[in-house]
N, C-alpha and C positions, 0 to 999 in steps of 0.2 A: 755946837757940834751935833751932827745927826746921830740918831740911835745906832745906825750901821757903823759909823766911824767910831762911836764910843765902844760898841761891842767888839769891833775888830782891833781896836788900838789899846784898850785899857784892860789890864789884868790886875785885879785887886784881891789880895788875900788878907783878911783881918786875923790878927793873932792876939791871943790874950796876953796881957802883960801889965806890969805895974807902971806907975807914973813916969819913971825915969827910963824905962826900956821901950824899944820899938813896939808899937801897937799894931802895925800892919805894913804892908808893902804895896806900892803901886808901880807898875812897869808899863812903859809905852811900847807896844808891839809894833813892828814894821807894818805898813800898809801893804795889802796883798798886791795892789797894782803899782807899788813903788812910789806913790805920791808922798810929798812932804806933809807931815802932820805934827800936831803939838797938843799938849794937854796941860792945863793949869790946875795944879793940886792946891786946893784951898783947905786950910785947917786953922783952928784957933792957934794963934802964935805966928802966922805967916802964910805966904803963898810960895809955890815953887813951880817954875815952868819946865816941863819935860818936852824937849823939841828934837830929840834924836832917837832913832830906834834903840830900844833897850835902855834908855835913860830911866832911872828909878828914883823913887822917893821912899824913905822910911818915915812912917807916921809915928810921931811921938807926942807926948803931952805938951811939949814946947813948940810944936809945929813940925812941918815936913822938913826932913834933912835929905840933902842930895846923897844918893848912893849909886854904886856902879852895879851893872848887870851885864849879862851876855846871853846869846842864844842858848849856849850850853847850860848856863845856870837856870834860865827860865825853863828849859826842857826838864832839867833834873828836879826842880822844885814844883813846877806846875804842869808837868807832862800829862798827867791823868786828866786834869781840867781842860787842857787844850785839846786833847783827843776827844773829849765829850762834846765839843762845840759842833753845832750843825754845819754841814757843808754850805757854802754860799749859794744863793740862787743862780740858776743858769738859764740862758735863752738860746734857742736854736731856730734856724729858719730853713725850711725845705721848700723847693719850688716845684711847680706843676706845669704840664703841657697845656697849651691854650685850649680853653673850652672843655677840659677833661679833669677827672679826678685821679690822674696818673702822674707819678713822680717824673721829673726830668731824669735823664741818665745820671747826671751828677748827683742829684738828691738821692737816687737809689743807692749809689755808692756811699754817700754820707750817712745814711740811716744807721748803719752798723755802729759808727762811732757815737752817734746821738744816743742810741740805745745803751751803749756801753757806759756812757756818763750817767744816764738815768738809773741803770742797774747798780751803780755804786752806792746809791742811797738806800738805807734800810727800808724806809716807807716813803717812797717818792710821792709828792703832791704835784700833779701834772695838769696844766691848763693848755689845751690845744685850741688855737684860734685860726680859723680858715679865712682866707681873703681871696678876692678876684681882682682882675683888671676891670676896665670900664667898657669892655666889648661885651655886649649883651644887655638884656633888660635887667631892671632891679630884681624882679622876681627870680629870673634865671640865676643871677649872680648870688642872691641870698641862698638859694638851694645848693648851688655849686660850692660855695664856700663851706657850707655845713658838710657836704659830701666829702670834701677834701679833708676836713678835720676828722671826720669819721674814718677815713682811710688810715690816717695816722693812728687814731685810737685803736682800731682793729689790729694794726701791725704791732703796736706796743703790747696789747693784751695777748696776742699770739706768742710774744716773746716772754711773757710771764709777769708783766705789770698788772696788778689787780685793777679790774675795770672800775671799781668804786673809788679808786684814787685818781681817776682821770675825768676832768670836766671838759666838755666839747662846746665850742661856740663858733657860729658862722657870722662874719661881719660883712659879707658881700664886698661891694666896692667902696665902702665908707671910709676906710683907713689906708689909703694908698701910700706906698713908700715914695713913688714918683707921681706927682700930680700930672694928670693928663686931661684932655677934653673928653667928653662923653663919646663912647664908641671906639676909643683908642686901645689897642692891645699893647700891654706893657709887661714884659716877662717878669720884672722885679716885683710887680704887684700880685702875681699869681703864686701865692705862697701860703704856707701854714707856719705860724709861730708856735713854738713849744716852750712854755715857761715851766721850769722845774724848781721846786723847793724841797 
């Protein structure tokens, strides 16, 4: 199981107790994207498979025992811990006019919602990656991709994101979304990707 799946799906709270009483609880949380998940709880005395959202196991000295749980019970017992979890990473893509560092009209309109999501994070960690299509020389595209990323950085800083929390990179034409021959203009490749943690 990946670290992300483990963090998103497992909530464990260890409780002090004697040998015959529960020593902890493990609850399988639902996946944020609605995917089926499962978790095998291993403990001296046996194993227990949790394969449904809110399936639970009580940890005891004799091994895990199946227990029941619900969204309401999890919220009541672990609400403070759940609220303290970091928000999941986000990715946004904004597009640019051919040969320029100006947003397309659609991306101008989308910027407000992108900024709104970034602003929800107390201390956002933002990576801005500029890209170009293959129309133009390598040197021109490298410079243009960096300029596009800088346009986004300046717009975020103007809205209140701390400049020191933003890293800017220009990738030129190296990482196209749509593979094309050299010299071909492709709108989907003229973009800036914004990764937010």
